[in-house]
BASE-661476 format. One line per 10 residues: number of its first residue (from 1); for each residue x, y, z of N, C-alpha, C. Coordinates in steps of 0.05 Angstrom, whole numbers. Layout:
NUM	X:Y:Z:X:Y:Z:X:Y:Z; ... .
# end
This chain:
1	15:-23:0:0:0:0:17:25:0; 37:23:10:55:46:9:71:45:-16; 72:68:-29:88:69:-53:113:86:-48; 131:82:-65:156:97:-62:154:125:-75; 132:132:-85:130:157:-99:129:180:-79; 142:202:-86:141:225:-67:113:237:-68; 106:251:-47:80:264:-47:78:285:-68; 54:292:-76:49:312:-97:58:340:-87; 70:355:-104:78:382:-95:53:399:-91; 54:419:-73:31:435:-69:24:451:-94 .
11	-1:457:-97:-10:472:-121:3:500:-120; 11:508:-143:23:535:-146:1:556:-147; 6:578:-134:-12:600:-135:-8:615:-161; -29:621:-175:-26:635:-201:-15:663:-196; 4:669:-212:17:696:-211:11:711:-236; 11:739:-234:5:755:-258:-22:768:-255; -30:783:-276:-55:798:-275:-73:789:-297; -98:792:-292:-117:786:-313:-119:809:-332; -130:805:-355:-134:826:-375:-150:849:-363; -171:843:-349:-188:863:-337:-173:881:-318 .
21	-156:870:-301:-140:885:-283:-121:904:-297; -109:894:-319:-90:911:-335:-106:934:-348; -129:929:-359:-145:950:-371:-153:971:-351; -161:963:-328:-169:982:-307:-145:1000:-299; -122:988:-296:-98:1003:-288:-90:1023:-310; -92:1015:-335:-85:1032:-358:-105:1056:-359; -130:1050:-354:-151:1070:-354:-146:1091:-332; -139:1082:-308:-133:1100:-286:-109:1117:-293; -88:1104:-304:-64:1119:-311:-69:1140:-333; -87:1133:-352:-93:1152:-373:-107:1177:-362 .
31	-125:1173:-343:-138:1196:-330:-118:1213:-315; -99:1201:-302:-79:1216:-288:-62:1232:-307; -54:1220:-329:-38:1235:-349:-54:1258:-361; -79:1253:-367:-96:1275:-378:-99:1298:-358; -101:1292:-332:-103:1313:-312:-78:1329:-311; -55:1316:-313:-29:1330:-313:-27:1348:-338; -36:1338:-361:-35:1354:-385:-53:1378:-383; -76:1375:-372:-95:1397:-368:-83:1418:-349; -70:1409:-328:-57:1427:-309:-35:1443:-323; -20:1430:-341:2:1443:-355:-9:1464:-374 .
41	-31:1458:-388:-43:1477:-407:-54:1501:-392; -67:1496:-369:-77:1518:-353:-55:1536:-342; -33:1523:-335:-10:1538:-325:2:1556:-346; 4:1546:-370:15:1562:-393:-4:1585:-398; -30:1580:-397:-50:1601:-401:-47:1623:-380; -43:1615:-355:-40:1634:-333:-15:1651:-336; 6:1638:-345:32:1652:-349:28:1673:-371; 15:1665:-393:10:1683:-415:-6:1708:-406; -27:1702:-391:-44:1724:-381:-28:1743:-363; -11:1732:-345:5:1748:-328:25:1765:-344 .
51	36:1753:-365:54:1768:-382:40:1792:-395; 16:1788:-405:1:1810:-417:-6:1831:-397; -14:1823:-373:-20:1842:-352:5:1859:-345; 28:1846:-344:53:1860:-338:60:1880:-359; 56:1872:-384:62:1890:-407:44:1915:-405; 18:1910:-401:-1:1933:-399:6:1950:-375; 13:1938:-353:20:1953:-329:44:1972:-335; 64:1962:-350:87:1978:-356:79:2002:-374; 61:1997:-393:52:2018:-411:36:2039:-395; 19:2030:-378:3:2049:-361:22:2064:-343 .
61	42:2052:-332:62:2066:-315:76:2087:-331; 82:2082:-356:95:2102:-373:77:2126:-377; 51:2122:-382:32:2144:-385:30:2159:-359; 28:2144:-337:25:2157:-311:50:2174:-304; 73:2164:-312:97:2179:-307:96:2206:-322; 87:2205:-347:84:2230:-362:63:2248:-350; 41:2237:-340:21:2253:-327:32:2266:-301; 47:2251:-286:59:2262:-262:79:2283:-267; 93:2282:-290:112:2302:-298:99:2328:-306; 74:2327:-316:60:2351:-325:32:2352:-314 .
71	29:2353:-287:2:2353:-276:-13:2379:-280; 1:2401:-280:-11:2427:-282:-4:2438:-310; -23:2448:-325:-17:2459:-351:6:2479:-350; 24:2478:-370:47:2496:-371:39:2525:-371; 18:2532:-386:10:2560:-388:2:2571:-360; -10:2554:-344:-18:2563:-317:6:2567:-300; 26:2549:-303:51:2552:-287:66:2577:-295; 68:2581:-321:83:2604:-331:71:2631:-322; 44:2631:-321:31:2656:-313:30:2660:-283; 33:2638:-268:30:2640:-239:55:2651:-226 .
81	52:2660:-202:76:2671:-187:92:2647:-176; 116:2653:-167:133:2632:-156:121:2619:-131; 107:2634:-116:95:2623:-91:73:2604:-98; 57:2610:-118:35:2592:-126:46:2566:-139; 69:2568:-153:80:2545:-167:93:2526:-147; 102:2536:-124:115:2519:-104:96:2498:-93; 70:2502:-92:51:2482:-83:26:2482:-101; 29:2474:-126:6:2475:-144:-13:2453:-137; -38:2457:-144:-59:2437:-141:-56:2417:-164; -48:2392:-157:-43:2373:-179:-70:2363:-190 .
91	-72:2365:-216:-96:2357:-230:-88:2343:-256; -100:2321:-262:-94:2306:-287:-119:2306:-304; -138:2323:-299:-164:2324:-313:-160:2330:-343; -138:2343:-350:-133:2349:-378:-127:2324:-394; -122:2301:-381:-118:2276:-395:-144:2260:-398; -165:2269:-386:-191:2255:-386:-201:2250:-414; -210:2226:-420:-221:2219:-446:-252:2219:-445; -264:2224:-467:-293:2223:-469:-301:2194:-476; -303:2177:-456:-310:2149:-461:-285:2132:-469; -291:2108:-478:-270:2090:-486:-258:2098:-513 .
101	-231:2097:-514:-217:2104:-539:-206:2078:-551; -213:2073:-575:-203:2049:-588:-175:2053:-598; -159:2032:-596:-131:2032:-606:-129:2012:-628; -117:2020:-651:-114:2002:-673:-94:1980:-665; -103:1955:-666:-83:1933:-660:-60:1934:-679; -38:1923:-671:-13:1923:-687:-17:1911:-714; -35:1891:-716:-40:1878:-742:-53:1897:-762; -67:1918:-752:-81:1937:-769:-63:1961:-778; -39:1963:-767:-22:1985:-772:-1:1976:-793; 0:1991:-815:18:1983:-837:46:1994:-834 .
111	49:2016:-820:76:2028:-816:86:2023:-788; 112:2024:-784:122:2019:-757:114:2042:-739; 111:2035:-714:102:2055:-694:126:2068:-681; 131:2093:-687:153:2107:-674:143:2123:-650; 155:2117:-627:147:2131:-603:161:2158:-602; 145:2179:-599:157:2206:-598:168:2213:-571; 187:2232:-570:198:2242:-545:181:2266:-537; 165:2263:-517:146:2284:-509:161:2306:-493; 185:2302:-485:200:2322:-470:218:2339:-487; 217:2336:-514:235:2352:-531:224:2381:-533 .
121	240:2398:-545:233:2427:-546:211:2433:-565; 204:2415:-583:183:2420:-602:155:2419:-590; 152:2404:-568:126:2401:-555:124:2422:-533; 107:2443:-538:106:2465:-519:79:2470:-506; 58:2465:-520:31:2472:-509:20:2449:-493; 1:2455:-476:-12:2435:-459:-25:2413:-477; -40:2422:-497:-53:2403:-515:-33:2385:-529; -11:2397:-538:9:2381:-552:22:2360:-534; 27:2368:-509:39:2349:-490:19:2326:-484; -6:2333:-479:-26:2312:-475:-28:2294:-499 .
131	-30:2306:-522:-32:2290:-547:-8:2272:-551; 16:2282:-545:40:2266:-548:39:2242:-529; 33:2247:-503:32:2225:-484:11:2204:-490; -13:2214:-498:-35:2195:-504:-29:2180:-530; -17:2193:-550:-10:2179:-575:11:2157:-569; 31:2164:-554:51:2144:-546:39:2121:-531; 20:2128:-513:7:2108:-497:-8:2088:-515; -23:2098:-535:-37:2081:-553:-18:2064:-570; 4:2075:-579:23:2060:-595:37:2038:-578; 44:2045:-553:56:2026:-535:37:2003:-528 .
141	11:2010:-525:-9:1989:-521:-10:1969:-544; -11:1980:-568:-12:1963:-592:13:1946:-594; 37:1957:-587:62:1941:-588:62:1921:-565; 51:1927:-542:51:1908:-519:32:1885:-523; 11:1889:-539:-9:1869:-542:-12:1862:-572; 8:1849:-584:8:1844:-613:-14:1824:-621; -24:1807:-604:-44:1787:-611:-73:1796:-604; -76:1820:-595:-102:1830:-587:-120:1836:-611; -145:1828:-609:-164:1834:-630:-176:1862:-627; -179:1870:-602:-189:1897:-596:-175:1907:-571 .
151	-167:1933:-573:-154:1946:-550:-168:1973:-547; -174:1980:-522:-186:2006:-517:-178:2015:-489; -178:2042:-485:-171:2053:-459:-190:2076:-452; -190:2082:-427:-206:2104:-417:-191:2117:-394; -191:2144:-393:-179:2158:-371:-202:2175:-359; -208:2169:-334:-230:2183:-320:-217:2199:-297; -230:2221:-290:-219:2238:-269:-241:2249:-252; -236:2249:-226:-254:2263:-207:-238:2282:-191; -247:2291:-169:-234:2313:-153:-206:2306:-145; -200:2282:-136:-174:2275:-125:-158:2254:-141 .
161	-172:2239:-157:-158:2217:-170:-165:2215:-200; -146:2204:-214:-150:2199:-243:-145:2169:-246; -162:2155:-260:-160:2127:-265:-155:2121:-294; -135:2105:-300:-129:2096:-327:-138:2067:-329; -156:2061:-347:-166:2034:-351:-160:2025:-379; -152:2000:-381:-147:1988:-407:-163:1962:-409; -174:1957:-432:-189:1933:-437:-180:1922:-464; -175:1896:-466:-167:1884:-491:-179:1856:-494; -182:1847:-519:-194:1821:-525:-175:1805:-541; -171:1780:-532:-154:1762:-547:-170:1736:-552 .
171	-161:1721:-572:-175:1696:-578:-154:1675:-584; -159:1650:-575:-142:1628:-581:-148:1616:-608; -171:1622:-619:-179:1612:-645:-195:1634:-660; -204:1628:-683:-219:1647:-699:-248:1649:-689; -256:1632:-671:-284:1631:-661:-288:1653:-641; -309:1669:-645:-314:1691:-626:-322:1681:-598; -332:1657:-597:-339:1645:-571:-315:1640:-553; -291:1638:-566:-266:1633:-551:-252:1659:-543; -265:1682:-547:-252:1708:-541:-250:1711:-510; -228:1723:-501:-224:1729:-473:-220:1759:-471 .
181	-234:1772:-453:-231:1800:-448:-216:1805:-422; -195:1821:-423:-179:1827:-400:-181:1856:-393; -178:1863:-367:-180:1890:-358:-156:1897:-340; -148:1922:-341:-127:1931:-323:-134:1960:-316; -131:1968:-291:-136:1995:-282:-115:2004:-262; -108:2029:-264:-89:2041:-245:-99:2069:-238; -92:2078:-214:-102:2104:-204:-78:2123:-201; -81:2147:-211:-61:2168:-208:-74:2188:-190; -61:2196:-169:-73:2216:-151:-54:2223:-128; -63:2242:-113:-47:2251:-90:-48:2232:-67 .
# end
């Protein structure tokens, strides 16, 4: 009854994965990769928006610098006494615009945009100084936002402050539904 045969080896446990397990793991991994790609795309979009905001902020700072250099009309200063000039009432109302002013995007301008020197000896009147600064402002906006479909600005003024607002529209495609409108405002005042 006893045989000389060794006992049967224990059954081996199956190792490996079934096809269903592999498909589920690939599916989960695909969703993770898509989430990372979406985060990367959003990050690039945010960096682009921050870059545009920075460019516009620099252009607005340039205009505000010009406004701060000439807050009181020159004719008023020339006619005033030295005592009155020492503490003039700062006003930037002469830069105020009547509503939103459209700026031709760079793609609509056929000639290069030359920025004028508003501090040279040729610019002497209040109106000429204002026109020089606002023209340069519009040209710098067009240069700063080369991909914008529409650019416009408004300068509003009340008793103590003047606000410079810029609004521009960009699109990632030719579809108007994909247009994004951005805003930037800064206040000049005492």
